[in-house]
N, C-alpha and C positions, 0 to 999 in steps of 0.2 A: 335450434328453434330460437326465433327472434321475438322478443315481446316489446311492445311500444305503447305510447299513449293512444294511439289510433292506428288503423291499418294504413291510412294514407301516409303516415310517417315513415312506414316501412317501404312502401312504394316510392316516395320521393328520394329516400336514401338510396334505394336500388338504382333509380334513374341517375342520380348524381355520380354514383361510383362507376357505372357501366356504359352509359349512353353518351353519344356525341350530340352536338346541337344543330347538326344539319340534316341528317337523314331521318325521315318521318317513321313514326310508329303507326300501325294500323289498329284503330279501336272500333268496336261495335257502336253503331249510332245510338243505341238506346243506353249507353253507359251513363252511370251517375255523373252529374255535373262537376262534382268535386274531383272525380278521378281526371276529368278533362282539365280542370284547373291545375291539378297536380303537374301534368305535363307541361301546361303553359308556365308555371312556376319555375320548372326545371329548364325551360327554354328549348323544349323538344317539340318539333312540329309534328301534327297528327293527320292522318287521312282516315275519314270515317267510312265504314262499310255497313251495308245492309244485313238483315237478319235472313236466315233460311226459315221456310214457313212451317216446318214440322217440330223442331226442337226450339225454335225462337232464339237461338244463339247466333253468334256471327256466321255469316254464310262464308265458309272457307273456300268455296269455289270462286266467289267474287273476290276474296282476299288473294287467292292465287293469281287472279288476273291482274290485281293491282301490282302484285309483286313482279309479274312479267314485264311491267311497263315502268315501275318506279323502283329504284333501289332503296328498300325500307330497312330498318335496323331491328324492327320487332313487331310482335303481333300480341294484343291482349285478348284473352278469351274470358268472358264473363258468363256467368250462369243465371240466365234470366229467370227472375222470380225464385231463384234458389234451386232450380232443377239441377239433378246430379249429372245430367248428360255431360260426357266429356270424350271426344272423339280422338283418343290417344294416337291410334294408328295414322289417322289423317294427319295430325299435327307432327308426328315423326317424318312422315314423307314431305311434308312442306319444308321442314327444317333441312332434311337431307338434300333437298333440291336447291336449297339456297346457300348451303355452306354454313355460315353463321347467321343466325336469326334468334333474337332473344324471344322467349315466349313467357308471358305472365299469365298465370292462372288466377283470376279474381273471383273468390269463393266468399265474398263478404255477405251474400244473402243466403249462403247455405248453412245447413246444420253444422256446427263445429264438430269436426271428426278428424282426429289426428292419428288414426290407427294405421293408415296406409300412405303417409305423407312421404315416406321414402320413395315409394313408387311414383307418386305424382311429381315429387321433386326431380325424378330422373327424365320426366318429360318437360316439365316447366323449369324455367331459370329461377322464377320466383313464384310462389304460392302464398296467398294472403287470405286470412279469415278476419272477420270483425265481430266484436261484442259491444260495439257503440249503440247509441240510441236507434230504436226501430230495426234492429238486426234480429235474427232468429233468437239468439240469446242476448238480452238487453241488459248489460251491466252499466250502460251509460259511458263507457270508456273502454279502450283496449283494443289491440290488434295482435295477431299472431302471424309470423311469417316463416317461410322455409326457402332457402336459396340452394341451388345445386353447386357442385364443385367446379362447375365451368365459369362461374362469374366472380366478381370481386365483391368482397363484403368486409367492412371494418366495424362500424357501429352506427347507431341512429344519428342522422345529422340534426343537430339541435337548431331549432328555429324559434325565435321569440314570438309569443302569441299574444294577440289582444282581441278580446272577445267583440269589442266595439267594431273592430275591422272586419271580423267575420259576419256580424250581424249587418253591417253596411252593405256588404256584397251580397248576402242572401236577400235582403229587402230588395235591392235593385233587380235581382234575378226574379223574384216573385212578382214584382211590379212590371216585369218585362221591359225594363229600361236597359239601355246599352251599358255594357261594361268594358272598359278598356282593357286590353292586354296588360298594359303597364300597372294597372290597379291589382290585377291578380298576381302579378310578379312581385310587387313591392309591398302590398299591404300584408299585415301579419295575421292572415286568417287560418294558417295551418299549424295546428298544435303538434309540433314535431319533437317528441323527447322520449326517453326511456325511464324518467324519474317517477316511478309510481311503484305500489306495492306488488312486487312481482311473486313473492313467495306463497301468497294466498290466491293469486289471480286464477290459476289453472284449477285450484280446488273450487273457487267460486263458480266457474263454468260448469265443473262436474256436478256440483250441487244443485245448480239452477236448472240444468238441461232436462232432467226427468219431469219436473213440474211444468216447465215450459211445453214440452212435447204433449203432455197430457192435457194442458189447457187448450193448445192449439187443436188438438184432435177433437176435444169436446165442442169447441166453437164450429170447427169445420163440419162436424156431423150435423150441426144445426142447419147451417148453410146448405149442405148436400141434401139433407132429408126434407127441409121445409121450404126451400125456395121453389117457386113454380118451375116444373120440369121443362117448360118451354123456353126459359132463360138459358142462354148460352153460357156454359161454364168451361173454363180451361181444363185439360186433363189433370189427373191427381198429382203428376210429377211437378206441377208448378204452383201447388197449393200449400206448401210447408211454410214459407215466409209469410204470405197472405193468402186469402181465398179469392181467387180471380174470376171475374165475369167478363164478358164482352157484349156490350149493349149498343144498340143504334143511336140512342139519344143519352149519351154519356154526361154531357154537361148538365142536362136537365134532371137526370137521377141524382147526380151529386148534389144539385141544389137542393132537391127535396130532402135528401138525407141529412144535409146540413141544417135546413129548416127545421127538422125534427129533433135537433139537438144531438145528432149523432155524427160520426166521422167516417170517411172513406177517402180513397185517394185514386190517382190516375197515373201511376208511374209506368213508364218514363216518357215524358213528351219529347218530341223531336225539335231541336233548335231550328226555328224558322229562318235564322240567319244564314243557314247553310246553303240555301238556294240550290239544293240537289234533290234528285228523286230517290227516295228510299221507301218503295212501295209496301214492304212487308212491315217495317218498324212503323211507318206512317199509319197503316191499317190498324195495327195493335194500339198505338197510341191514341187513335181517335175513338176507340170504344172501350178500352179496358177500365174496369173499375176493381180496385183492390179493397176487398172487405177485410177489416181489421180481425186478427185472431190473437193478439198479444195480451200482455198482462194488464194493459190499460183498458181493455175492452172486456166487459163481463158477459156472462150467460144472458142476463136480462137485456143488455144492449144488442147482442147478437139477434135475439128473438124479435126485439122491436125493429131492428134494422131489416130483418126478413119481411116482416108485416109491411114496412114502408115500401120496400122494394116490390113485393107482390102486388100491393094496391096501385103503384105506379104502372107496373106492368099491365095490369088489368085495364086501366083506364087509357092506355096508350096502344091498344090493339086496333 
């Protein structure tokens, strides 16, 4: 078990120890931007792949098509909105057909569960969980990783960190301003360290998880039972991290929610600079609304949010 300041520190260190700087990695196009930045910082090219429409995870048939035409060194599988879906057999077959292919299992939005990691590590070369801000268990810091015996590992690669650098990059991203690859590679945005209190870290996760799950279930029940049944909701497997709707007027609804002093989000948008066609991910990004169910969102806020959404829906029929 590897513990670090954040999950990205484990990912970055894995890339540095194991990957070359020439062959690309296949990433799902809805991956968190900081994961993409991590590959850029490590100097590893990437190829983006669309999602499949049922489980909303990377489309492995399209990934196989990429592999048939391009010599890639790895594939990252992430769990969209924290779904537990994980096609072990399919990933085994893909690896077997390619000989050597790194597989990373990004579970940063999933419920932290370390009971079967020996099984998952047998499939993935790296499995990562996160307890950073806005993750299922939010401690505000921390990541956990597991590596297989097929890969190299020494220790977390230390990188100097500057919060002003990170804030500068994030502001440019939010303002939709161009970000040079050189800035991602040279600025000190990635806090990569294992210098934190490890002895109590796992205990904090274990102590926090039951209350977190109870709170999420309470707010999810409000959304599930009180939202207008005509509003499209994602299946329950996608609603542990946040409660997810798909609406035709996403931006308008978000604006109304914000105007009423509440919060919601629309993760994950597709980078328009890619200039490629990703129909499933684009459709999802155009309509998804993530309703909060974390410790920062109270029962009262959830009930008010339901009222605002129902009124918006009724007035836009």
